N, C-alpha and C positions, 0 to 999 in steps of 0.2 A: 928365287923367284917369286914363289908365293909368299914368304916372309916379308920381302919388301912390299908386296902388293899390299898385305894385311896393315902392313905399319903406315903405307899411303892412304889407305881406305881411311883408317883412325884419325889422321892427320885430317883429311879432307870432310868429313863428316864433322868432325870436333869445329873446324872452322867454319864450316856452314851454319852449326847450331850457334855459335857466337856472332853471328852477322846479324847488328843490329838495323842495319840499314838497308835499301834497296841497293844501293852503291857499293857498299862492303860486300853484298852478296854479289853482285856482278864481277867484282875483282877476284872472289874465291872461283866462279865460273870460267874466267878468262885464264887464271893460275891453273886450273884443273882441266878444261876442256878448251880452251882457244888453240890457236895452229902451234903456237911453240907451247900448249901448257904442258905439264906432266904427265899427263895419261897419252896425250896426242905424241909427245916425243917417245914413249913409250911403244905406242902402235907403230910409229915409223922403222923402230929397231929391230921389229920382227923379224924384217927380210936376213938379218945376219945371222939367225938361229937355223938349227936342222930343221928337217919337215915335222918330225913329231913333237920338237919341242916347241915348234912354232905353232903348230895347230891347238896345243895346250895352253901355250903362254897367251892366244890370240882370243881364245874362249874367255879365258880369267881377266884379261883386260876389258873385254867386251862386258863382261857380267859389272867390272867395276865402273866403267864409263856409264852405264845404264843406274846404276845405284847412286852414285853421284848426280847423274842428271834428274831423277826421281826426288833427291834430298833436296835439290837447288829450287826444284818447282814447288813442292811442298813448301819449304822455308820463306820462297816468294808468296805464295797466296797467304802466309801468314802474316809477313811483313806488309802486304797492302791491305789486309783488312784491317790490321793495327793502324795503319794509316789513315783510312777511310773513316774508323772510328775517331780516331784524332781531330780530323777536318770538320765531322759531324759535331764533335762537341764545342769545337772552338768556334766554329762557324754559326753556331745555332741561332735562328731566327725566330722570334714570338710572334707567329703569325696571327693572335687573336689582337692583336693592336695594329692601327694603321699605323705604316711608314711615313705617311705623309699627309696632310687633310686632300681629302678627296672632294672636290666640288659637286656638289648635288644638281642632278639634271632639273631642268624648268619644265612647268606645263606650258603648251603653246597657249596662245591667246584665243584661237578658235575653240580648242578643247573645254577651254575656261569658261567661255560665255556658253557652250552648249550645256557644261555642268550647271552653269547658273539657272538658264533655262528650264531644264527638266526639273530643277528643285521649286521652281516658281510654279511650272505648270503641274506638278505631282500634289502641290498643294491646294490646286483649284480642281483636282480631281481629273486629270488628263493623263493617259499613257502614252507611250512612246511607241510608235510604229515604223518599220523599216520595210525597204522594197529594192528592187534589184537594180544596178545602175544601168544594165543593157537593157531597154526597153521595147516593146513593140509599138505601132503606130496608133493601135487603137486606145491601149492606156495612156500614152503620151499625148495623144490631140484627140481622137474621133470621141471618146468617152468624157471629155471635157468641153465637148460643145465645141470642137475646132474641125470640122469635118476638111475633105481633101478641098483644095484650091481656096480653102478661106482665108481672106486676107490676113486673119491673125497669126497664120503660120509664118508670116513674114517678120514678126516681133522675137521669133527664135533662130539664130544662126546654128542650126544643128547638125550634128556630127552623126552620118548616115554609115552604115557599115555596108558591106558589099552584100547584093542580093542574094538570095538563097538561090541554087541553081535549081532546084527544084519546083518550087512553090513562088519564086521570082520576089519573095517578100523583103523589104528592107529594114532591119533590125536598126536601133539607132542610141546612143547615150543618151539618156534623159535630160533633158531640157529645164526640168524641174522637178519638185517632190509630191506635186501633184498626183503623179500616177500611185503613191503611196495612197493617196486617199480614196482614188477609186478602187484599188484592190481591197481597201479595209470595207469598204460601202458594199462590194460584192461578196466578201468573205463572213461578214458578221451583220447579225441584225441590229438596229438602234435601240436603245439610244448610244451614239457612240461620241467617245471626247478621246481626242489625239492629238498629238504633234507629230509632225514628219520630219526630222532633221536630216540632212544627209549630203554627199556631194551632188553636185550637178555640173553638166557639160554645155558650153557654146562657144562658138567660134570668136572669140573677140578676147583683145588685150592691149591693156593699157594702164595709166596708174590706178583707175578704178575698177578694172574689169579684166579678168583673168580666163582662161579656156576652161578650167576646172575650178568652182567658187562652192561654196557652201548654203544651202537655204534650211530654213525653219518653216513649216507650213502647219496652220492647226485646224482642225476640223471639228464642227458640234453638230451631229443631226439629233433630232428630237422632236416630238410634239410641240405646236404653237412657240417654236423660237422665232424672234423679230431681232430688228437691227438694234434694241433697246441691249439684249443680251451681249451681241456683238461689241457695243462700244463698253459695257460693264467689265468682260473678260479683257480687253484690250487695256482699258487704264489699270487695271489692277496689275496684268503684265506690266505694262511699261513704267509705271511708279513703282514698283518693285524692282527691276531690272535697274533703272536709272538712279533709283536710291533717293527720288523726290516723293514728298508727302503728297502734295497738291499738284497734279501734273496737268497742265491745261492741253488740249488737244480739239482737233478740227477735223473736220472729215469734207473730203472735196470729192465731188462727182467725177467718176471715172467711167473706164470700159474695160472689163476683163471678159471674155469670152464665157467662163464658167460661175461667174457669180451675177445676178441681178436683183436688187441696185448693187452696182460697186462702187467703191470709195477708197482716194488715197487718204491716210492718214500722215496729219502734220502735228508735230509737239511744240510748244511754245520754248524759244530759245534766245540767248543772245551773244554776242561774239566780242572779245575783248582781249586785245593784246595776242591773237592768234590762239585763244583759249574759246571752247566752247562751253558755253554755262546752259545747261537744260533744267527747264521748270521757271524759267524767270526771263522777262526782257521783252523786244518791242519786234520779234524776228520768228519766224518758223522753217521748222526742219521736218521735211518728209523722212518717214520711217518705215512704211510699208504698205501694202495694198491689201483690202480686204472687200467682203461683201457677202449678200446671202447666194447657197447655191443656188444655181441656175436649175429650175424645174426638168429641164432635159439632162443633164447631170445625172438628177435621180433618177430619172426613168431609165438611161443607158444602164445604172446599177441596180435596177429591179425595186426601185423603192417607189413607192407612191407619191407623187408631190403633194395631194390632195390631204396627206395623212401626215408627212413626215416634211421636216421644214430643217434648214441649217444655216450656219454661217461659216465661211473659212476666211483664213488670212495668211499670208506669206510675207517674210522679210527675209532679206541677206545676212548669214550669220556672221560673215567678214566685215559688211559695214556697221553693223552692231557693233562688233568688238573696235573698229577704227572711231566709231562716234563716242562710245564710252571711255576707251584709255588711250585716246590722243593720237592715231597713226594718222598719216596724212598719205600713203603710198599702199597700195593693197598687195604687188608683186613681192617685197619682202616676208610675206607671210608663207610663200612657198620656195625661199630660195634657200633654206637651211641654215642661215647665219646665226652661227654660236653667240657672236658678240650682240644680234638683234634679239637673239629668244632670250640672252641673258638681262637684258634691257627692259624688253615686254614681257618675258615670261613670268610666270607664278610659282611660288612654291608649293611642292607637291603636298605638303601637309597642311596647308590652308583650303581645305574643303570648302565651297560655297554652301552657305546654309542661310535661312531666312531669319533664322535667331542670332546667328552670327556675325551676320553681314555678308552680302555677295561678295563684296568687292575687298574682301580680309586678304 
């Protein structure tokens, strides 16, 4: 019995070692350990032996069974490693090279226009100021000479938040970026030269209005500031932005509660074949509002109007983008349409510079 098992062991271990594939190894396993395998059949025949012989033969068969099973498991691990190595070699992929052309993202027109404005005003000595989107009544209205029940509040369709349960104060989404001007004047001493670009919110929606839109406002505070400085600043800005050397402007008297005097600013243009040509023609296009900072606004910010004067102006970033780049509807600006962005967007590497051209 012992001699037979030793011979069977050598035979099976030799077959296991020679197995070149997982399929061949599985065939050896079935032949040795399957329900009708060589070892399994011998285990079934133990019942025909005497008790002493059965105990000795059972222990020997179980040892053989375990050795064969261990040998099969070891050989299987070797074959699996070899198969994995073969697959890794044959399926190698050079990840340093693109598999296919990947389209590059586009810069949104609003982001592009903002970068253009920052470039222009930085050259004029302005810095960029920012403020919170959620404002209080004082910074959004009162400090801007728009007290409670003032008719000018009707000019803004305001999004109010729920009243504070303790104070009853109702905060709001800012309706313009003018609160940034107030916060700047209260936080730093003149002279001040800032632009305040950012999101603003009003309850309005059509082809030229959206509930969320973008504005840029400018503020200059210094001694002996007058309308001539305002005109020169706006002329330099608009000429550079629209890339027109000789830009003709006109100021129309208007009303804003936070400036006095106030003026709407138009630029000369003409329209032909559905195209807007800026800088020439017999028509006029309104582009922004402006004026001298109201003395009461200066007082709210702790500045003496007898010592400090200033001017302010504001325009819609979305409208500026529409005018410069020929868009007719404001709503696609916020619809995440990739086809629209591919058409109107800008290459990320074409960073606007005064030297290289803003509209590059």
